[in-house]
C-alpha positions in Angstrom: -16.9 20.1 -3.5 -16.1 20.6 -7.2 -17.4 18.2 -9.8 -14.8 16.6 -12.1 -15.3 17.4 -15.8 -13.9 13.9 -16.7 -16.3 11.0 -15.9 -15.2 8.0 -13.9 -15.7 4.4 -15.0 -15.9 1.3 -12.9 -14.6 -2.0 -14.1 -14.6 -5.6 -12.9 -11.8 -7.6 -14.6 -10.1 -11.0 -14.7 -6.3 -10.7 -14.7 -4.0 -12.8 -16.8 -3.4 -15.0 -13.7 -7.1 -15.6 -13.3 -7.8 -13.3 -10.3 -11.0 -11.2 -10.3 -10.6 -7.6 -9.4 -13.7 -5.6 -8.6 -14.2 -1.8 -8.3 -11.4 -0.5 -10.4 -12.1 3.2 -10.9 -10.5 5.0 -13.9 -11.1 8.5 -15.3 -11.6 8.8 -19.0 -13.2 11.2 -21.5 -15.3 8.2 -22.6 -15.5 4.4 -22.0 -13.0 3.5 -24.7 -10.5 6.0 -23.3 -10.9 4.5 -19.8 -10.7 1.0 -21.1 -7.4 1.9 -23.0 -5.9 3.2 -19.7 -7.1 0.0 -17.9 -5.4 -2.2 -20.5 -2.2 -0.3 -20.1 -2.1 -1.2 -16.4 -3.5 -4.7 -16.6 -2.0 -6.3 -19.7 -4.0 -9.2 -21.0 -7.0 -8.7 -18.7 -10.5 -9.7 -19.6 -13.2 -7.0 -18.8 -16.1 -8.7 -17.1 -18.2 -5.5 -16.5 -17.9 -1.8 -17.2 -20.1 1.0 -16.1 -20.0 4.8 -16.0 -20.3 6.2 -12.5 -22.7 9.1 -11.8 -21.0 12.2 -10.6 -21.6 13.4 -7.0 -23.8 16.4 -6.6 -22.5 19.5 -4.9 -23.4 19.9 -1.2 -24.9 23.2 -0.1 -24.4 22.7 3.7 -22.2 21.0 6.2 -21.5 17.3 6.0 -23.7 15.3 8.3 -23.1 12.0 10.1 -25.5 10.3 7.7 -23.5 11.6 4.7 -20.3 10.1 6.2 -22.1 6.7 6.8 -23.5 6.8 3.2 -20.0 7.4 1.9 -18.4 4.6 3.9 -21.1 2.0 3.1 -21.5 3.1 -0.5 -25.2 3.7 0.0 -27.0 5.9 -2.6 -28.0 9.1 -0.8 -31.2 9.4 -2.8 -32.3 5.9 -1.9 -31.3 6.4 1.8 -33.7 9.4 1.9 -36.7 7.3 0.9 
């Protein structure tokens, strides 16, 4: 698995019509770049939350059942190991 050189940002927004959209993921060289791309897609939106997502680490072995469950549930693999 290759790491992406461009970070990913997660957004929670309110659209012009008032709907709340969670978990919008956008690549950008920095947060303003990702926000600019977001505003091109969702004109007139209000950003409620923005955060930079941590890149996944490379795996050295085969993918296990637990890895797949963590991926589906969105669990943090570091926290799951504790």
